[in-house]
C-alpha positions in Angstrom: -2.9 -55.1 72.6 -2.4 -51.3 72.8 -2.5 -51.0 76.7 -1.3 -54.5 77.3 1.6 -54.9 74.5 2.5 -51.6 74.0 5.8 -52.4 72.2 4.5 -54.9 70.1 1.6 -52.7 69.1 3.8 -49.7 68.3 6.3 -52.0 66.1 3.3 -53.8 64.4 1.7 -50.1 63.6 5.0 -48.5 62.6 5.8 -51.5 60.2 2.2 -51.4 58.9 1.4 -55.1 59.7 -0.9 -54.2 62.5 -4.3 -54.7 60.7 -2.9 -58.2 58.8 -1.7 -59.1 62.3 -5.1 -58.4 64.1 -7.1 -60.0 61.2 -5.0 -63.2 61.7 -5.6 -63.5 65.4 -9.3 -62.9 64.7 -9.6 -65.5 62.0 -7.5 -68.2 64.3 -10.0 -67.2 67.2 -13.1 -67.7 64.9 -11.7 -71.1 63.9 -11.1 -72.4 67.2 -14.6 -70.9 68.4 -16.7 -72.8 65.4 -14.8 -76.0 66.2 -15.0 -76.0 69.9 -18.4 -75.1 69.7 -19.3 -78.2 67.6 -17.2 -80.5 69.7 -18.5 -79.6 72.8 -22.3 -80.2 71.4 -21.3 -83.3 70.2 -19.7 -84.6 73.5 -22.8 -83.2 75.3 -25.5 -84.6 72.6 -27.0 -81.2 71.9 -28.5 -82.2 68.3 -30.9 -80.9 66.0 -33.2 -83.7 67.4 -32.8 -82.0 70.8 -33.7 -78.8 69.6 -37.2 -79.9 67.9 -38.2 -81.8 71.1 -36.9 -79.2 73.7 -36.1 -76.0 72.5 -35.6 -74.7 76.2 -33.2 -77.4 77.1 -31.2 -77.0 73.9 -30.6 -73.3 74.2 -29.6 -73.7 77.9 -27.0 -76.2 76.6 -25.8 -74.3 73.4 -25.5 -71.0 75.7 -23.4 -72.9 78.4 -21.3 -74.4 75.6 -20.8 -70.8 73.9 -19.9 -69.1 77.4 -17.2 -71.9 78.2 -16.2 -71.8 74.4 -15.6 -67.9 74.9 -13.5 -68.4 78.0 -11.2 -71.2 76.1 -10.9 -68.5 72.9 -10.0 -65.7 75.3 -7.2 -67.6 77.2 -5.7 -69.4 74.4 -5.9 -66.7 71.8 -6.9 -63.4 72.5 -5.6 -62.7 75.9 -2.3 -64.7 75.2 
């Protein structure tokens, strides 16, 4: 933000609102991440049963879901 949105950054900094703004962004990103991981896991049938029967497949699928979700969150909230 400091590099790409300098005017917004310095306005928030001088108004004393930078920390609350960043906390809000972080909270929104965390919520979107959690909801998206849960949704994609349900769609992909990544369940606790799969975890107990084939741990490596579960790990592969969850890593894939987390990576896709991170891209979504970055595009929609962080780098907006």
